[in-house]
N, C-alpha and C positions, 0 to 999 in steps of 0.2 A: 444335218449331223445327227448321228445316233447318240443317244444318251448312254451313260454308264449302265443304267438299269436295263436298257435294251440289249446291249452287249452281253451283260450278265445272264439275261433270260435266254439268249440264243445259246450261250455256252452250257447252261445248266439244263434247259428244257429241250434243246434242239430245235426250237421253233420261235420265230419272230414274226409278229404281226405288224403290218405297216398300213394303217388306215389311210385311204386316199392316195396311195402310192402312184397310181395311174389316174390321170384326169378322167373324171366320170364320163365326160362326153366322148372320150376316146374308147373307154370300155363299152359304153352303150352302143357305139358305132360298130365295134367288132361283134358284139352280140347280134346286132341286126344283120350283119353280113353272114354270120353262121346260120341264123334262121333262114335267110333267103337261100343260102346254099342247100340246106336240108330239104327244101321244097323243090329243088331242081330235079330234072329227070336224071341227070348224072348221079346225084346223091341217092335218089330213090332206088335206082337200078343197083347201085353198089350195096346199099344197106339191106335190100330185100333178098340178097343171095344167102344170108346167114340169119338164123332166127335170133341169135344173141345180140345182133346189131340193132334190134328193135329197142333194146334198153339203152345201149351204149353205141349210137351210130358213129361211123368213121368215114374215111375217105376225104380228109380235108387238105390233101396235098396241094390242090390248085389254089386254095386260099393262102397257104403258107408260102408257096412260090411267088405269089403276087404281093407278098409283104403286108397282107391285111393286118397282121398283129405286131408289126414292127414298131408301133408307136411305144411299146414297152421299152424299147432300147433307149428312148428319149425321156423316160420317166424317172422317178425316184428309186426304182428297183435297182438298176445298175449302179447308181450312186451308193446305195446301201451295201451292195456286194463289194464295191471297191473299198469301202470303209472296213468291212469285215475281213476281207481276204487280201486286200491290196489290189491296185489297178492290174497287176500282172499275175495275180493269184488265182484268177478264175478265167475260164475260156468263154469268151463272148460268142454267141451263135451268129450265124449269118442271117438267119431269120428267126423270129421269136415265136415260140409257143406251139403247143399241140392242144387244140380244143378238146375239152372233156365235157360231153353232154350226157346227162343221165335222165331217162324218162321214167315215169311211174309205169310199171307193168303189172302190178298186182294190187289188190284191194287189202292185202294183209297189213296189219299195223307195222310201224317201223320197229326194227329189232336190231340190236348190235350184232354184227356178224362174228362168226367164229372162225371162219376161214379167210384166206386172202391176205393175212398179215405178213408183211415183208419189209425188207430194207431195200432201197434202190441200189446201194453199193456198200459193201462191208468196209470198215476202216482198214487202213494199211497196217503193216506189221508194227508200227510204232503207235497205233492206236489213234491215228489222225483221220479226220473226215476226208474222203476222196471226191465227194461231190456235194452239190447243194441242189435242192429241188424248189422251184418257185411256182406258187400257185397264184393266179390272179382271178379274181371274181369278176365276171362280166355282166351278171345280172343279179339282182338281189337274191341272196341265198339264206334261206331260213332254216332253223332246226328241223331235222328229219327230211330235208330237201335233197339229200344225196351228197352233202359236203364230205370230203375226205376226212377219215378219222385217224388221228395222229396220237400215238403213245408217247407222250412228252416224258423226257428223262431216260427213255429206253436206250438212247445212243450211249449213255454212260455205262450201262450194264453190258451192252454188246462189246464195248471196248475192253471191259474187264474180263468178262467170262465167255464171250463169243470167240470165233475164229475167223481170220480174214479170208480164208480160202474154202469155207463151207457153204452149203445151200441154206435157204431160209428155213426149211424144215428143221435142219440140225440146229440152226440158231435158236429157234423157238424151243426146242427140247432143252438146250443148255440153259436158257433163261428160265424156263418153266421149272427147272429143278431148283432154282433159287427161292421161289415163293409160290404158294398155291394160287394167289391172285393172278399171277401170270399164266400158270398152267390152265386155269379155268377160262381165261380170256380167249384162248384159241383151242380149247378142247372140242373135239368133234362130238361129244356127248355132254354138253353143259348141264350142270345141276338144275333141274326145273324148279327147285325151290328158291333159286337166287334171282332177285330182281336185278337184271344186268345193267339196265340204264343207270340206276342210282349207284350201283356199285362201281361202275367204271367211269361214268361221265360226271358224277357229282362227288365221288369219294375217290380215295386212292391211298395205297400204303407207302410207307418209306422202306424200301428194300436196300439193305446195306448202305444206308445213308442217302439214298437217291429217292426223292419224291416222284411218284408215278401217277399219271392220270391220263385218260383218254380225252382228247379235245376234238370236238367236231368243228370243221371250218364253216363258218357262217359270216355274212357281212354284206356290204353294199357294193355296187359296181365300182370297180377301181381299187378295192382293198386288195392287198397282196400279203402273202405269207412265204417266208423263207424257212426251209426245213433242211437240217443237216441230213445227208443222204444215208447215213447209218441209223436213222431213227425209224422204228417200226410204225407202219401205217397201213391202212386198208381202205378199199372202196366201200362206200356205204350205199344201201338202197334209198331210193327216193320214194317217200310216202306222200308227197304233195302233188298237186295237179300241174304245177309249173316245172319245167325241166331245170335241172341243175346245169349251169353254163359257166365254165371256168377255162382258163388256159393253164397248162402244166408244162414246165420246161426244166430239165436237169442240165447241169453244167459241171464239168470236172473242176475241182479246186486243188490247190497245191499246198494248203495250210490248214 
């Protein structure tokens, strides 16, 4: 059962952390299957075709079709979604999850990205979320290890000042006009005098009554995170020697 504090956090921050939502043994088993697949001839052939796949390999359809990740469907994740949206308020997938693996490809120190900030789906005309995104950690994920960055509270501003039918660039422009902290977050020419890590991950302003802060997903195998689909987030670089290994799945919601 979710507590009142958990429900309140999900409503206000757009993000809910569920420690150990998926049994650790199941998560580790999924991670091992992903590792095995990435060393197969099929995966090597697929990922060698494009240079960018060296950092974010893909081609996991055979694993998904085989139901390798379907243990999530029998975990605490759908139970929490039922509580938040109602049993009929979100669409259950046939198979669960898209593996998200990020390798270290540079010796550069970890840096908060300026580009790639987006929402998965803008709210409807009444300002209600139309989707939820689920992240499941498959292997220990440490700070600076490629965990997705989430701008908590941003869904509230998107609903107030964004538009349900515009692209992410326009949404960023609309929100950036509300406060320089937001404009600087995704500026293509960030101020070199600003220490971005402390400014965004350790601090944050209150914009029109909404506390904002960037949260980096970290955790142990089996930890899960539920994010409202109208919350800004971004892919992060991996500055560690171990790959980031997660499952990501979006689902439509009706509340």
